C-alpha positions in Angstrom: 89.9 154.7 116.5 91.3 155.3 112.9 95.0 153.4 114.1 92.7 150.6 115.9 90.9 150.1 112.6 94.0 150.2 110.4 95.9 147.7 113.0 93.1 145.0 112.8 92.7 145.1 108.9 96.3 144.6 108.9 96.1 141.6 111.2 93.4 140.2 109.4 95.3 140.1 106.0 98.2 139.0 107.1 96.2 136.0 109.0 94.8 135.6 105.3 97.9 135.7 103.4 99.6 133.1 105.8 96.5 130.8 105.8 97.6 130.4 101.8 100.9 129.1 102.1 101.1 125.5 103.9 104.4 123.9 105.0 105.4 120.4 105.6 108.5 119.2 107.0 107.7 115.4 107.1 106.9 115.0 103.1 108.3 111.4 101.8 110.0 111.0 98.7 111.0 107.6 96.9 113.3 106.7 94.6 113.2 103.3 92.6 116.0 102.5 90.0 115.6 98.7 90.0 116.0 96.8 87.0 115.6 93.1 85.9 119.3 93.0 87.1 119.1 94.5 90.5 116.1 95.0 92.7 118.4 97.0 95.4 118.4 100.7 94.2 115.4 101.8 96.4 115.4 104.6 98.3 112.9 106.6 100.8 113.1 110.0 102.2 110.9 111.0 105.0 112.2 114.4 105.7 111.7 116.3 102.6 110.6 120.1 103.2 107.4 121.4 101.1 105.2 123.7 100.6 102.2 125.2 99.0 100.2 128.3 98.1 96.7 127.4 97.7 95.8 131.0 96.0 98.8 131.2 93.8 99.4 127.2 92.9 103.0 127.6 94.1 104.6 124.5 95.2 108.1 123.7 96.6 110.1 120.6 97.4 113.5 120.1 98.9 115.2 117.0 100.1 118.7 116.5 101.4 120.4 113.9 99.3 122.0 112.0 102.4 118.2 111.5 104.1 117.7 108.8 100.9 118.2 105.8 102.7 118.7 102.3 101.0 118.9 98.9 102.3 122.4 98.1 100.8 125.3 100.4 102.3 127.3 99.8 99.1 124.4 101.5 97.2 124.0 104.2 99.6 127.5 105.0 99.4 127.3 105.2 95.5 124.3 107.2 95.5 125.9 110.1 97.2 129.4 109.3 95.9 130.7 111.7 93.5 129.6 109.8 90.1 126.4 109.9 91.2 124.8 112.6 93.3 127.7 113.8 94.6 126.1 114.9 98.1 128.7 116.4 99.7 129.0 119.0 96.8 125.5 118.9 95.7 123.4 118.3 99.2 120.1 119.1 97.9 117.5 118.0 95.3 114.5 120.8 94.6 111.7 121.4 92.8 109.5 124.8 92.7 106.7 125.1 90.3 103.4 126.0 89.7 100.0 124.3 89.9 98.2 124.4 86.7 94.6 126.1 86.8 94.9 126.1 90.6 91.5 128.1 90.4 89.9 124.6 89.8 91.0 123.0 92.6 88.6 124.1 95.6 91.1 123.9 98.8 88.1 124.3 101.2 86.2 121.4 100.2 86.5 118.0 100.5 87.3 116.3 97.3 90.2 115.1 94.7 91.7 116.5 91.9 94.1 115.5 89.3 96.9 118.6 88.8 99.6 119.4 86.3 102.7 121.1 87.7 105.3 123.0 85.6 108.5 123.8 87.3 112.0 123.4 87.5 114.0 120.4 89.0 117.3 121.2 90.0 119.7 118.0 90.8 123.3 118.5 91.2 124.2 121.8 89.2 121.7 120.9 87.2 118.1 122.9 86.6 115.7 121.6 83.9 112.1 122.2 83.2 109.6 119.4 83.9 106.0 118.8 83.5 104.6 116.2 86.3 100.8 115.1 86.7 99.6 114.8 90.3 96.6 114.5 92.7 95.7 117.1 95.2 93.4 115.5 97.9 91.1 117.7 100.2 89.9 115.7 103.6 88.7 117.8 106.7 90.9 120.8 105.9 93.7 118.9 105.3 95.6 118.7 102.0 97.8 115.8 100.7 99.6 116.2 97.7 100.9 113.0 95.6 102.7 112.4 92.2 105.0 110.0 90.4 107.2 110.3 87.5 110.4 109.6 86.3 113.9 111.0 86.3 116.0 110.9 83.2 119.4 110.4 85.0 121.6 111.5 81.9 120.0 114.8 81.9 121.3 116.1 85.1 125.0 114.6 84.3 124.2 111.2 86.4 125.9 108.2 84.6 128.3 105.5 85.0 129.4 101.7 84.7 125.8 100.8 86.7 123.7 102.5 84.5 125.6 101.6 81.4 125.4 97.5 82.6 121.6 98.0 83.6 122.1 97.6 87.3 120.4 101.0 87.6 117.5 102.2 85.7 118.5 105.3 83.6 114.9 106.4 84.1 114.2 105.9 87.9 110.6 106.0 89.5 110.5 108.7 91.9 107.0 109.7 94.1 106.3 112.0 96.3 103.8 112.4 98.8 102.8 115.4 101.2 100.7 116.3 103.9 100.0 120.0 104.6 
């Protein structure tokens, strides 16, 4: 009898821990480095991996660099090339962080919550602390996260003639959208 009670308690506890962590493999990240001189440096990646722990506020995202799709093949080649994101050597971007004041977000009740996330962005070989604003929307038990921010390319050792010439923004706009 004691073993049965212990086993049931373990199963219930494990279920509660698993329910706190939500994951997706279809988050979307857009990259917009357009400038007045060139409207083509825009890309979307629809196969980003993401997770959120509703108890601790931990969030993480990982995007394959080669999965960013541009309409212009030349820009796609430059984006993945060694002077830019060097996708053969550095195949993923990543972010891991924590939602500030996660206890203010009620993940079991429909609503919209403005949040701030502190964490580490890793692009190429550079890891940098970043602070981002975002929105968490809970609807019918589903959790949606949206965020928009800018990335300073020189901070991540990305530079070159197109950036210097103003054809590619030094601080492209990045947006993230994920449903869990």
